[in-house]
VEXDREN-2710 file (C-alpha; in Angstrom, 1 decimal):
% VEXDREN-2710
k/r/px/py/pz
1/UNK/-58.5/41.2/3.6
2/UNK/-61.2/38.9/4.5
3/UNK/-60.5/36.8/1.2
4/UNK/-56.7/36.9/2.1
5/UNK/-57.4/35.2/5.3
6/UNK/-59.7/32.7/4.2
7/UNK/-57.0/31.5/1.6
8/UNK/-54.5/31.4/4.5
9/UNK/-56.7/29.4/6.7
10/UNK/-57.3/26.9/3.7
11/UNK/-53.8/26.6/3.4
12/UNK/-52.9/25.9/7.2
13/UNK/-56.3/23.1/7.2
14/UNK/-54.8/21.4/3.9
15/UNK/-51.2/21.3/5.2
16/UNK/-52.6/19.9/8.5
17/UNK/-54.5/17.4/6.8
18/UNK/-51.5/16.2/4.6
19/UNK/-49.5/15.8/7.6
20/UNK/-52.1/13.7/9.1
21/UNK/-52.5/11.7/5.9
22/UNK/-48.5/11.4/5.7
23/UNK/-48.4/9.8/8.9
24/UNK/-51.0/7.3/8.1
25/UNK/-49.6/6.8/4.9
26/UNK/-46.2/6.1/6.5
27/UNK/-47.8/3.6/8.9
28/UNK/-49.7/1.8/5.8
29/UNK/-46.0/1.7/4.4
30/UNK/-44.6/-0.1/7.2
31/UNK/-47.3/-2.7/7.6
32/UNK/-47.0/-3.7/3.8
33/UNK/-43.2/-3.9/4.7
34/UNK/-43.9/-6.3/7.0
35/UNK/-46.1/-8.4/4.9
36/UNK/-43.6/-8.1/2.3
37/UNK/-40.7/-9.5/4.4
38/UNK/-43.2/-12.2/5.4
39/UNK/-43.8/-13.4/1.7
40/UNK/-47.5/-12.3/2.2
41/UNK/-47.2/-10.1/-1.0
42/UNK/-50.8/-9.9/-1.5
43/UNK/-51.5/-8.2/1.9
44/UNK/-48.4/-5.9/1.1
45/UNK/-50.1/-4.8/-2.0
46/UNK/-53.4/-3.9/-0.4
47/UNK/-51.5/-1.7/2.4
48/UNK/-49.5/0.1/-0.1
49/UNK/-52.9/0.8/-2.0
50/UNK/-54.4/1.8/1.2
51/UNK/-51.4/4.0/1.7
52/UNK/-52.0/5.5/-1.6
53/UNK/-55.3/6.8/-1.0
54/UNK/-54.0/8.8/2.0
55/UNK/-51.3/10.4/-0.2
56/UNK/-51.1/9.7/-4.0
57/UNK/-48.0/11.6/-4.4
58/UNK/-45.7/9.2/-2.4
59/UNK/-43.2/7.9/-4.8
60/UNK/-42.1/4.9/-2.1
61/UNK/-45.3/3.4/-2.0
62/UNK/-45.6/3.4/-5.7
63/UNK/-42.1/1.5/-6.0
64/UNK/-42.8/-0.8/-3.1
65/UNK/-46.1/-2.0/-4.6
66/UNK/-44.2/-2.3/-7.9
67/UNK/-41.8/-4.8/-6.1
68/UNK/-44.7/-6.9/-4.6
69/UNK/-46.2/-6.8/-8.3
70/UNK/-43.0/-8.5/-9.4
71/UNK/-42.8/-11.0/-7.0
72/UNK/-46.6/-12.0/-8.1
73/UNK/-45.2/-11.8/-11.6
74/UNK/-47.9/-9.0/-12.4
75/UNK/-45.5/-7.4/-14.5
76/UNK/-47.8/-4.7/-16.4
77/UNK/-49.2/-3.4/-12.9
78/UNK/-45.2/-3.2/-11.9
79/UNK/-44.5/-1.0/-14.7
80/UNK/-47.6/1.1/-14.2
81/UNK/-46.7/1.8/-10.5
82/UNK/-42.9/2.7/-11.9
83/UNK/-44.4/4.9/-14.3
84/UNK/-46.4/6.6/-11.5
85/UNK/-43.4/6.9/-9.2
86/UNK/-41.3/8.6/-11.8
87/UNK/-44.2/10.9/-12.1
88/UNK/-43.4/11.9/-8.2
89/UNK/-39.6/12.1/-8.7
90/UNK/-38.5/11.9/-12.4
91/UNK/-34.9/10.5/-11.0
92/UNK/-36.2/7.6/-8.9
93/UNK/-33.4/5.1/-9.6
94/UNK/-35.6/2.3/-7.7
95/UNK/-38.4/2.8/-10.2
96/UNK/-36.4/2.6/-13.3
97/UNK/-34.5/-0.6/-11.7
98/UNK/-37.9/-2.2/-10.9
99/UNK/-39.4/-1.4/-14.5
100/UNK/-36.2/-2.7/-16.3
101/UNK/-36.8/-6.3/-14.4
102/UNK/-40.3/-6.0/-15.2
103/UNK/-39.8/-5.5/-18.8
104/UNK/-37.0/-8.2/-19.0
105/UNK/-39.4/-10.6/-17.5
106/UNK/-41.8/-9.8/-20.5
107/UNK/-38.8/-10.1/-22.9
108/UNK/-39.0/-6.6/-23.5
109/UNK/-35.3/-6.3/-24.0
110/UNK/-34.9/-3.0/-25.3
111/UNK/-37.3/-1.3/-23.0
112/UNK/-35.2/-3.1/-20.0
113/UNK/-32.0/-1.7/-21.4
114/UNK/-33.1/1.8/-21.5
115/UNK/-34.4/1.6/-18.1
116/UNK/-31.0/0.8/-16.8
117/UNK/-29.2/3.3/-19.1
118/UNK/-31.4/6.0/-17.2
119/UNK/-30.0/4.7/-14.0
120/UNK/-26.6/5.3/-15.3
121/UNK/-27.4/8.7/-16.6
122/UNK/-28.9/9.8/-13.4
123/UNK/-26.1/8.4/-11.4
124/UNK/-23.0/7.8/-13.3
125/UNK/-21.5/6.1/-9.9
126/UNK/-24.1/3.5/-10.6
127/UNK/-21.5/1.6/-13.2
128/UNK/-21.4/-1.4/-11.1
129/UNK/-25.1/-2.0/-10.9
130/UNK/-25.8/-1.0/-15.0
131/UNK/-23.2/-3.3/-15.8
132/UNK/-24.8/-6.0/-13.7
133/UNK/-28.4/-5.3/-15.1
134/UNK/-27.1/-5.0/-18.5
135/UNK/-25.3/-8.3/-18.3
136/UNK/-28.7/-9.9/-17.0
137/UNK/-30.5/-8.5/-20.0
138/UNK/-28.0/-9.8/-22.4
139/UNK/-27.6/-13.5/-21.0
140/UNK/-31.6/-13.8/-21.0
141/UNK/-32.2/-12.4/-24.4
142/UNK/-29.2/-15.2/-25.8
143/UNK/-31.2/-17.7/-23.8
144/UNK/-34.5/-16.7/-25.4
145/UNK/-32.7/-16.8/-29.1
146/UNK/-30.9/-19.9/-28.3
147/UNK/-34.3/-21.8/-27.0
148/UNK/-36.3/-20.3/-30.4
149/UNK/-33.6/-21.6/-32.6
150/UNK/-33.6/-24.7/-31.0
151/UNK/-37.2/-25.3/-31.3
152/UNK/-37.5/-24.3/-35.1
153/UNK/-34.6/-27.3/-35.6
154/UNK/-36.5/-29.6/-33.4
155/UNK/-39.9/-28.6/-35.2
156/UNK/-37.8/-29.1/-38.6
157/UNK/-37.1/-32.6/-38.0
158/UNK/-33.0/-32.3/-37.8
159/UNK/-31.7/-35.3/-36.7
160/UNK/-29.8/-34.4/-34.1
161/UNK/-32.4/-32.2/-32.3
162/UNK/-34.5/-35.5/-32.7
163/UNK/-31.6/-37.8/-31.2
164/UNK/-31.1/-35.4/-28.3
165/UNK/-34.6/-35.9/-27.1
166/UNK/-34.5/-39.7/-28.0
167/UNK/-31.7/-40.1/-25.9
168/UNK/-32.9/-38.3/-23.0
169/UNK/-35.8/-40.7/-23.1
170/UNK/-33.9/-43.6/-22.7
171/UNK/-32.0/-42.1/-20.1
172/UNK/-35.2/-41.3/-18.2
173/UNK/-35.9/-45.1/-18.0
174/UNK/-35.4/-46.0/-14.1
175/UNK/-33.6/-48.6/-12.4
176/UNK/-31.2/-49.6/-15.3
177/UNK/-27.5/-50.9/-14.9
178/UNK/-25.3/-48.0/-14.1
179/UNK/-23.2/-49.4/-17.5
180/UNK/-26.3/-48.7/-19.4
181/UNK/-26.2/-44.8/-18.3
182/UNK/-22.6/-44.5/-18.5
183/UNK/-22.8/-45.6/-22.2
184/UNK/-26.0/-43.3/-22.7
185/UNK/-24.5/-40.5/-21.3
186/UNK/-21.1/-40.8/-23.5
187/UNK/-23.4/-41.5/-26.7
188/UNK/-25.5/-38.1/-25.7
189/UNK/-22.2/-36.3/-24.8
190/UNK/-20.9/-37.1/-28.7
191/UNK/-24.4/-35.6/-30.1
192/UNK/-23.7/-32.5/-28.3
193/UNK/-22.1/-30.3/-31.4
194/UNK/-23.1/-26.4/-30.8
195/UNK/-25.4/-24.3/-28.9
196/UNK/-28.6/-25.7/-30.3
197/UNK/-28.0/-29.3/-28.8
198/UNK/-26.9/-27.7/-25.7
199/UNK/-30.3/-25.8/-25.7
200/UNK/-32.3/-29.0/-26.7
201/UNK/-30.9/-30.8/-23.7
202/UNK/-32.2/-27.9/-21.3
203/UNK/-35.5/-27.5/-23.0
204/UNK/-36.2/-31.1/-23.0
205/UNK/-35.6/-31.4/-19.2
206/UNK/-32.1/-32.7/-19.7
207/UNK/-30.9/-31.6/-16.2
208/UNK/-33.9/-33.1/-14.2
209/UNK/-33.4/-36.6/-16.0
210/UNK/-29.9/-36.6/-15.0
211/UNK/-29.9/-35.2/-11.7
212/UNK/-33.1/-36.9/-10.5
213/UNK/-32.0/-40.3/-11.9
214/UNK/-31.3/-42.6/-8.4
215/UNK/-28.6/-44.9/-9.9
216/UNK/-26.7/-42.1/-11.7
217/UNK/-26.8/-39.9/-8.7
218/UNK/-25.8/-42.9/-6.3
219/UNK/-22.9/-43.7/-8.5
220/UNK/-21.7/-40.1/-9.1
221/UNK/-21.7/-39.3/-5.4
222/UNK/-20.1/-42.7/-3.9
223/UNK/-17.2/-41.8/-1.4
224/UNK/-15.2/-44.8/-2.8
225/UNK/-16.0/-45.9/-6.4
226/UNK/-16.0/-48.9/-8.0
227/UNK/-14.8/-49.1/-11.8
228/UNK/-18.2/-48.8/-13.0
229/UNK/-18.6/-45.5/-11.0
230/UNK/-15.6/-44.1/-12.0
231/UNK/-16.6/-44.4/-15.8
232/UNK/-20.2/-43.0/-14.9
233/UNK/-18.3/-40.0/-13.2
234/UNK/-16.3/-39.3/-15.9
235/UNK/-18.7/-39.5/-18.5
236/UNK/-21.1/-37.3/-16.6
237/UNK/-18.1/-34.9/-15.9
238/UNK/-17.9/-34.7/-19.8
239/UNK/-21.3/-34.5/-20.6
240/UNK/-21.5/-31.1/-18.3
241/UNK/-18.3/-30.0/-20.0
242/UNK/-20.1/-30.4/-23.5
243/UNK/-23.2/-28.6/-22.1
244/UNK/-21.3/-25.6/-20.3
245/UNK/-18.9/-24.6/-23.2
246/UNK/-19.8/-21.3/-24.1
247/UNK/-23.4/-21.6/-22.5
248/UNK/-24.4/-19.2/-19.7
249/UNK/-27.7/-20.5/-19.0
250/UNK/-26.6/-24.1/-18.9
251/UNK/-23.8/-23.3/-16.2
252/UNK/-26.4/-21.5/-14.3
253/UNK/-28.8/-24.5/-14.3
254/UNK/-25.9/-26.7/-13.3
255/UNK/-24.3/-25.0/-10.7
256/UNK/-27.7/-24.0/-8.8
257/UNK/-28.8/-27.6/-8.5
258/UNK/-28.7/-28.2/-4.6
259/UNK/-26.2/-31.0/-4.9
260/UNK/-23.3/-29.2/-6.8
261/UNK/-22.3/-27.0/-3.7
262/UNK/-21.0/-30.2/-1.9
263/UNK/-20.3/-32.2/-5.1
264/UNK/-17.7/-30.2/-6.8
265/UNK/-15.5/-30.0/-3.6
266/UNK/-16.0/-33.8/-3.3
267/UNK/-15.1/-34.2/-6.9
268/UNK/-11.9/-32.0/-6.5
269/UNK/-10.6/-34.2/-3.7
270/UNK/-11.3/-37.6/-5.5
271/UNK/-8.7/-40.3/-5.0
272/UNK/-9.1/-41.0/-9.0
273/UNK/-6.8/-38.4/-11.3
274/UNK/-9.1/-38.8/-14.2
275/UNK/-12.2/-37.5/-12.1
276/UNK/-9.9/-34.7/-10.5
277/UNK/-8.6/-33.7/-14.2
278/UNK/-12.2/-33.4/-15.6
279/UNK/-13.6/-31.8/-12.7
280/UNK/-10.8/-29.1/-13.1
281/UNK/-11.8/-28.9/-16.5
282/UNK/-15.5/-28.2/-15.9
283/UNK/-14.6/-25.6/-13.3
284/UNK/-12.3/-23.8/-15.6
285/UNK/-15.1/-23.2/-18.0
286/UNK/-16.6/-21.2/-15.2
287/UNK/-13.6/-19.0/-13.9
288/UNK/-12.5/-18.1/-17.3
289/UNK/-15.5/-15.6/-17.4
290/UNK/-16.6/-12.9/-15.4
291/UNK/-20.4/-14.3/-15.4
292/UNK/-19.1/-18.0/-14.7
293/UNK/-16.9/-16.3/-11.6
294/UNK/-19.8/-14.8/-10.2
295/UNK/-21.7/-18.0/-10.4
296/UNK/-19.1/-19.8/-8.6
297/UNK/-18.6/-17.1/-5.9
298/UNK/-22.7/-16.9/-5.6
299/UNK/-23.6/-20.9/-5.4
300/UNK/-19.9/-22.3/-4.1
301/UNK/-18.8/-22.7/-0.5
302/UNK/-15.5/-21.7/-1.8
303/UNK/-13.6/-21.2/1.7
304/UNK/-11.9/-24.2/1.5
305/UNK/-10.8/-24.2/-2.4
306/UNK/-7.9/-22.3/-2.1
307/UNK/-6.6/-25.2/0.1
308/UNK/-7.8/-28.0/-2.1
309/UNK/-6.5/-26.4/-5.4
310/UNK/-3.1/-25.8/-3.7
311/UNK/-3.0/-29.4/-3.1
312/UNK/-3.0/-30.1/-6.5
313/UNK/0.9/-28.7/-6.8
314/UNK/1.9/-32.2/-5.5
315/UNK/0.7/-33.6/-9.1
316/UNK/3.2/-34.4/-11.2
317/UNK/1.0/-34.1/-14.3
318/UNK/-1.0/-31.1/-15.9
319/UNK/-3.6/-30.5/-12.9
320/UNK/-1.2/-28.2/-11.0
321/UNK/-1.2/-26.1/-13.8
322/UNK/-5.1/-26.3/-14.2
323/UNK/-5.7/-25.9/-10.7
324/UNK/-3.3/-22.7/-10.9
325/UNK/-5.2/-20.9/-13.5
326/UNK/-8.5/-21.6/-11.7
327/UNK/-7.1/-20.0/-8.5
328/UNK/-5.5/-16.9/-10.7
329/UNK/-8.9/-16.4/-12.2
330/UNK/-11.2/-16.5/-9.1
331/UNK/-8.6/-14.0/-7.1
332/UNK/-10.3/-11.4/-9.9
333/UNK/-13.5/-11.8/-7.4
334/UNK/-13.1/-9.7/-4.2
335/UNK/-15.6/-12.1/-2.8
336/UNK/-13.5/-14.9/-3.2
337/UNK/-10.8/-13.3/-1.4
338/UNK/-13.1/-12.3/1.7
339/UNK/-14.1/-16.2/1.7
340/UNK/-10.5/-17.3/1.9
341/UNK/-10.0/-15.7/5.0
342/UNK/-11.9/-18.2/6.9
343/UNK/-9.6/-21.3/6.6
344/UNK/-6.4/-19.4/5.8
345/UNK/-4.5/-19.8/8.8
346/UNK/-5.6/-23.1/9.9
347/UNK/-5.6/-24.7/6.7
348/UNK/-3.7/-22.7/3.7
349/UNK/-0.6/-21.3/5.4
350/UNK/0.5/-24.3/7.0
351/UNK/0.2/-26.1/3.6
352/UNK/1.8/-23.1/1.7
353/UNK/4.6/-23.3/4.1
354/UNK/5.5/-26.9/3.4
355/UNK/5.1/-26.4/-0.2
356/UNK/7.6/-23.3/0.0
357/UNK/9.8/-25.6/2.1
358/UNK/9.9/-28.6/-0.6
359/UNK/10.0/-26.1/-3.5
360/UNK/12.3/-28.6/-5.6
361/UNK/10.0/-31.2/-5.0
362/UNK/7.1/-30.0/-6.5
363/UNK/6.1/-28.6/-10.2
364/UNK/8.1/-25.5/-10.1
365/UNK/6.3/-23.6/-12.8
366/UNK/3.0/-23.9/-11.0
367/UNK/4.3/-23.4/-7.5
368/UNK/5.8/-19.9/-8.9
369/UNK/2.0/-19.2/-10.3
370/UNK/0.8/-20.4/-6.7
371/UNK/3.2/-18.0/-4.9
372/UNK/2.0/-15.0/-7.1
373/UNK/-1.7/-15.8/-6.3
374/UNK/-0.7/-15.5/-2.7
375/UNK/0.5/-12.3/-3.4
376/UNK/-2.5/-11.1/-5.2
377/UNK/-4.4/-12.2/-2.3
378/UNK/-2.5/-9.8/-0.1
379/UNK/-4.3/-7.0/-1.6
380/UNK/-6.8/-8.0/1.1
381/UNK/-5.4/-6.6/4.1
382/UNK/-6.9/-9.2/6.7
383/UNK/-5.3/-12.0/4.4
384/UNK/-1.9/-10.0/4.4
385/UNK/-2.0/-9.6/8.0
386/UNK/-2.5/-13.3/8.7
387/UNK/0.6/-14.0/6.5
388/UNK/2.8/-11.3/7.5
389/UNK/2.2/-12.5/11.2
390/UNK/3.1/-16.3/10.4
391/UNK/6.6/-17.3/11.5
392/UNK/6.2/-20.6/9.8
393/UNK/5.6/-18.3/6.5
394/UNK/8.6/-16.5/6.8
395/UNK/10.9/-19.4/7.4
396/UNK/9.6/-20.9/4.6
397/UNK/10.3/-18.0/2.3
398/UNK/13.8/-18.0/3.7
399/UNK/14.1/-21.7/3.0
400/UNK/13.4/-21.2/-0.7
401/UNK/15.9/-18.2/-1.0
402/UNK/18.2/-20.3/0.7
403/UNK/17.9/-22.9/-2.3
404/UNK/19.4/-20.7/-4.7
405/UNK/22.5/-22.1/-5.9
406/UNK/25.6/-19.7/-6.6
407/UNK/26.6/-21.6/-10.0
408/UNK/22.9/-20.9/-11.5
409/UNK/19.2/-23.0/-10.8
410/UNK/16.7/-24.3/-13.4
411/UNK/14.4/-21.5/-14.7
412/UNK/11.5/-22.8/-12.9
413/UNK/13.4/-22.2/-9.3
414/UNK/14.3/-18.7/-10.7
415/UNK/10.7/-18.1/-11.3
416/UNK/9.7/-19.4/-7.8
417/UNK/12.6/-17.4/-6.4
418/UNK/11.1/-14.0/-8.4
419/UNK/7.9/-14.8/-7.3
420/UNK/8.8/-15.4/-3.2
421/UNK/10.6/-11.9/-3.1
422/UNK/7.4/-10.1/-4.8
423/UNK/5.5/-11.9/-1.8
424/UNK/7.9/-10.6/0.8
425/UNK/7.6/-7.2/-0.6
426/UNK/4.0/-7.4/-0.4
427/UNK/4.1/-8.9/3.2
428/UNK/6.5/-6.4/4.4
429/UNK/3.7/-3.7/4.1
430/UNK/2.7/-4.8/7.3
431/UNK/4.3/-4.4/10.8
432/UNK/4.6/-7.2/13.0
433/UNK/6.6/-9.4/15.5
434/UNK/7.4/-11.9/12.9
435/UNK/9.1/-9.6/10.8
436/UNK/11.0/-8.0/13.4
437/UNK/12.2/-11.6/14.5
438/UNK/13.3/-12.3/11.1
439/UNK/14.6/-9.0/9.8
440/UNK/18.4/-9.7/10.0
441/UNK/18.1/-13.2/8.3
442/UNK/15.7/-11.7/5.4
443/UNK/18.2/-8.3/4.9
444/UNK/21.1/-10.8/5.0
445/UNK/19.5/-13.3/2.2
446/UNK/18.7/-10.5/-0.1
447/UNK/22.4/-8.9/0.1
448/UNK/23.3/-12.4/-1.0
449/UNK/21.0/-12.2/-4.2
450/UNK/22.3/-8.9/-5.4
451/UNK/25.1/-10.6/-7.1
452/UNK/22.4/-12.4/-9.2
453/UNK/22.9/-12.3/-12.9
454/UNK/18.8/-12.1/-13.3
455/UNK/17.8/-8.6/-13.5
456/UNK/14.6/-9.3/-11.9
457/UNK/15.8/-11.2/-8.8
458/UNK/18.2/-8.2/-8.1
459/UNK/15.4/-5.6/-8.3
460/UNK/13.2/-7.4/-6.0
461/UNK/15.7/-8.2/-3.6
462/UNK/16.5/-4.3/-3.5
463/UNK/12.9/-3.9/-3.0
464/UNK/12.7/-6.2/0.0
465/UNK/15.5/-4.3/1.7
466/UNK/14.1/-1.0/1.2
467/UNK/11.5/-2.2/3.0
468/UNK/12.9/-4.8/5.8
469/UNK/15.5/-1.9/6.7
470/UNK/13.1/0.6/8.3
471/UNK/11.9/-2.4/10.3
472/UNK/15.3/-3.0/12.0
473/UNK/18.2/-0.9/13.0
474/UNK/20.1/-4.2/13.7
475/UNK/19.6/-5.1/10.0
476/UNK/21.0/-1.7/9.0
477/UNK/24.0/-2.2/10.8
478/UNK/24.8/-5.6/9.5
479/UNK/24.3/-4.9/5.8
480/UNK/26.3/-1.6/6.1
481/UNK/29.2/-3.7/7.6
482/UNK/28.3/-6.1/4.7
483/UNK/29.4/-3.4/2.1
484/UNK/26.0/-2.2/1.2
485/UNK/26.6/1.3/0.6
486/UNK/29.5/0.2/-2.4
487/UNK/26.8/-2.2/-3.8
488/UNK/24.2/0.3/-4.0
489/UNK/26.3/3.0/-5.5
490/UNK/27.4/0.4/-8.1
491/UNK/23.8/-0.5/-8.6
492/UNK/22.9/3.4/-8.9
493/UNK/25.2/4.0/-11.6
494/UNK/23.9/1.6/-14.0
495/UNK/20.2/0.7/-12.8
496/UNK/16.7/1.2/-14.3
497/UNK/14.2/3.5/-12.4
498/UNK/12.9/0.9/-10.6
499/UNK/15.9/-0.6/-9.4
500/UNK/17.2/2.8/-8.7
501/UNK/14.1/3.7/-6.7
502/UNK/14.6/0.9/-4.4
503/UNK/18.1/1.1/-4.1
504/UNK/18.4/5.0/-3.4
505/UNK/15.6/4.2/-0.7
506/UNK/17.3/1.5/1.2
507/UNK/20.7/3.6/0.8
508/UNK/18.8/6.5/2.3
509/UNK/17.6/4.6/5.3
510/UNK/21.0/3.3/6.1
511/UNK/22.6/6.9/5.8
512/UNK/19.7/8.2/8.1
513/UNK/20.8/6.6/11.3
514/UNK/24.1/5.3/10.4
515/UNK/27.2/7.4/10.1
516/UNK/29.4/4.2/8.7
517/UNK/26.9/4.5/5.7
518/UNK/27.2/8.3/5.5
519/UNK/31.2/8.1/5.7
520/UNK/31.3/5.5/2.8
521/UNK/28.7/7.2/0.4
522/UNK/30.9/10.4/0.7
523/UNK/33.9/8.2/-0.2
524/UNK/32.5/5.8/-2.9
525/UNK/30.4/8.5/-4.6
526/UNK/32.9/11.2/-5.6
527/UNK/31.6/14.5/-5.2
528/UNK/28.1/13.1/-5.1
529/UNK/28.1/12.6/-8.8
530/UNK/25.5/9.4/-8.6
531/UNK/23.3/11.5/-5.8
532/UNK/23.3/14.6/-8.1
533/UNK/22.1/12.8/-11.5
534/UNK/19.3/11.3/-9.1
535/UNK/18.2/14.6/-8.2
536/UNK/17.7/15.1/-11.4
537/UNK/15.7/12.4/-12.5
538/UNK/12.0/12.6/-13.4
539/UNK/10.9/10.1/-10.9
540/UNK/9.8/12.3/-7.8
541/UNK/10.4/9.2/-5.3
542/UNK/14.0/8.9/-6.7
543/UNK/14.4/12.7/-6.3
544/UNK/12.9/12.6/-2.9
545/UNK/15.0/9.9/-1.4
546/UNK/18.4/11.3/-3.2
547/UNK/17.6/14.6/-1.4
548/UNK/17.0/12.7/1.9
549/UNK/20.3/10.7/1.4
550/UNK/22.4/14.0/0.5
551/UNK/21.0/15.7/3.6
552/UNK/22.3/12.9/5.9
553/UNK/25.7/12.6/4.2
554/UNK/26.4/16.8/4.7
555/UNK/27.2/16.0/8.2
556/UNK/30.7/14.3/7.1
557/UNK/33.3/16.9/7.3
558/UNK/34.5/18.1/4.0
559/UNK/31.1/16.5/2.0
560/UNK/29.5/19.9/1.7
561/UNK/32.9/21.6/0.6
562/UNK/33.4/19.1/-2.1
563/UNK/30.2/20.6/-3.5
564/UNK/31.3/24.2/-4.2
565/UNK/32.2/24.2/-8.1
566/UNK/28.8/22.0/-8.4
567/UNK/25.2/23.0/-9.4
568/UNK/24.0/21.6/-6.2
569/UNK/22.3/24.4/-4.9
570/UNK/20.3/25.2/-8.3
571/UNK/19.0/21.7/-8.3
572/UNK/18.1/21.7/-4.4
573/UNK/16.5/25.2/-4.8
574/UNK/14.4/24.0/-7.7
575/UNK/13.2/21.0/-5.8
576/UNK/12.7/22.8/-2.4
577/UNK/10.3/26.0/-4.3
578/UNK/9.0/23.3/-6.7
579/UNK/5.5/22.1/-7.0
580/UNK/6.0/18.3/-6.7
581/UNK/3.0/16.3/-6.0
582/UNK/4.6/14.6/-3.3
583/UNK/5.7/17.0/-0.6
584/UNK/8.4/15.1/1.0
585/UNK/10.2/15.9/-2.1
586/UNK/10.2/19.5/-1.2
587/UNK/10.7/19.1/2.2
588/UNK/13.9/16.6/2.0
589/UNK/15.3/19.0/-0.7
590/UNK/14.8/22.1/1.6
591/UNK/16.7/20.1/4.5
592/UNK/19.5/19.2/2.3
593/UNK/19.7/22.6/1.2
594/UNK/20.0/23.8/5.0
595/UNK/22.4/21.2/6.0
596/UNK/24.5/22.5/2.7
597/UNK/24.7/26.1/3.8
598/UNK/25.2/25.4/7.6
599/UNK/28.2/23.0/6.9
600/UNK/29.6/25.3/4.1
601/UNK/28.5/28.9/4.8
602/UNK/30.3/29.5/1.2
603/UNK/27.3/28.0/-0.7
604/UNK/25.0/31.0/0.7
605/UNK/26.7/33.4/-2.1
606/UNK/25.5/31.4/-4.4
607/UNK/22.0/30.9/-2.9
608/UNK/22.0/34.7/-3.0
609/UNK/22.6/35.2/-6.7
610/UNK/19.5/32.7/-7.3
611/UNK/17.1/34.9/-5.0
612/UNK/16.8/31.7/-2.8
613/UNK/17.4/33.2/1.0
614/UNK/13.8/33.1/1.7
615/UNK/13.5/29.4/0.6
616/UNK/16.6/28.6/2.9
617/UNK/15.1/30.6/5.9
618/UNK/11.9/28.5/5.5
619/UNK/13.8/25.3/5.5
620/UNK/15.7/25.9/8.4
621/UNK/12.8/24.9/10.8
622/UNK/13.1/21.6/9.1
623/UNK/16.9/21.4/9.9
624/UNK/16.3/22.2/13.4
625/UNK/13.8/19.7/13.6
626/UNK/15.9/16.8/12.4
END
């Protein structure tokens, strides 16, 4: 008993000491964190070390100290601390992340990849982190290999390798005439044929030589450029393109130069068309790749780029297409969409509205792409809300639709019309006062487009109708008066799946509240042949809306009786008691079944034969609530 009591006492004392040491270790960790935030990494390492003297198995102290060692470029010690952290917690993601960074700095590429793979093995949700880390390793390994290869070629005395260095030495001469530098840059550009020359430019301090030259900087940055400065600027843009084509490290070095954040925007806004053209070509090298886009998003203020690039739609040449290609690429990045929010209402929307209003005066193909890009930007809820609230934007969209000629339009204008209808569909995911204001106009324009010979236009016009009609009872009334029901029945008889899904939704909205629509469906769709066909569709949305529409129309006298010799009971019963993913299918089918048997009790006999009375009883609550 005495021995056991002594063991228990010892255990309590050890637990007490550990608790005290844990408090001390945590306090030292916080002091180390404060020092780390100040950039005093030596002090941070000291505090973390003192904390480990109090508590040797505290994983956070090892990983924090490893992070400080990384900042001090003491990579071996960082790796050592990460190994200790993993002994404390074998699934410590931070330890593998920091170890991967340390191995990368030491050019241990295989080991670095293994560390990042461990992160993904531990947590499969870290795919984005894993992808970014592996991309960083790949780029660094590529850079090292390129520089080793370039060095070998230089040491072997290869002519182009020597000429790159000699040309850079000539350009390094200060205070020469601006034409001297422009000519030298053109000769240098001609010497850059492949990755080796690109790398030699970098390793021979080419970026510093060009960027720090006062004459070059002054000429390149001049607001109003004379002929010589224009020549210099274009030559330099050609050089940047030659250096950055397929070379991620050169792309990074160019874009991270402090001047480039402001410089690119100014070059895009230059009064000289040739400078704009070559600036667009340079930016395209970045926007075409994921890594390049990330560099742009990370190192450029892109808040005004949407507005600047849209301005090129007024250009009669290829600049409009180039600008739209860049924008299409940039919209793949969520960070770009977020930056677009800043100037969207004040700068972008007024310009976009003006462009839509003058659609026949600008580059039609590029404008269609621009409208599509604005639709892509609408995946950002804040951007979509700003656009949906803008009355000027809706007016401009309607003006473009009004420009559609009855006898046909140019292919470019048809593309713009199709794109603007797609944009309107996206905007109608919102509800706003502007949408309410223009609901009658929008629905009227879309009705007129249903006679188009272009199937895309018809489909998208139906899509807009299916989304605008729920917003306005007045719009429903007008389209029904305008013969919508007959048009929808005609389209549903021949339409494909997408067209049919929009058409039946629009029809179901009209029949929900409009008795004239209900009566016209019964009259136009003899024995509900079209609706019954839709009820057998494999598309749940079509089935649900068809059942919804049928249920509304069964209130018309004689409608339910006309279905006595059909299989409607069996079809509705199948859907009402089925296992559709969309529960509204079951509900709408049950409501239609209940209304059918209420309006025409003779259907109940068939329901009994199919053992469907239980489903009918359960459906009655829906009938009473409608």
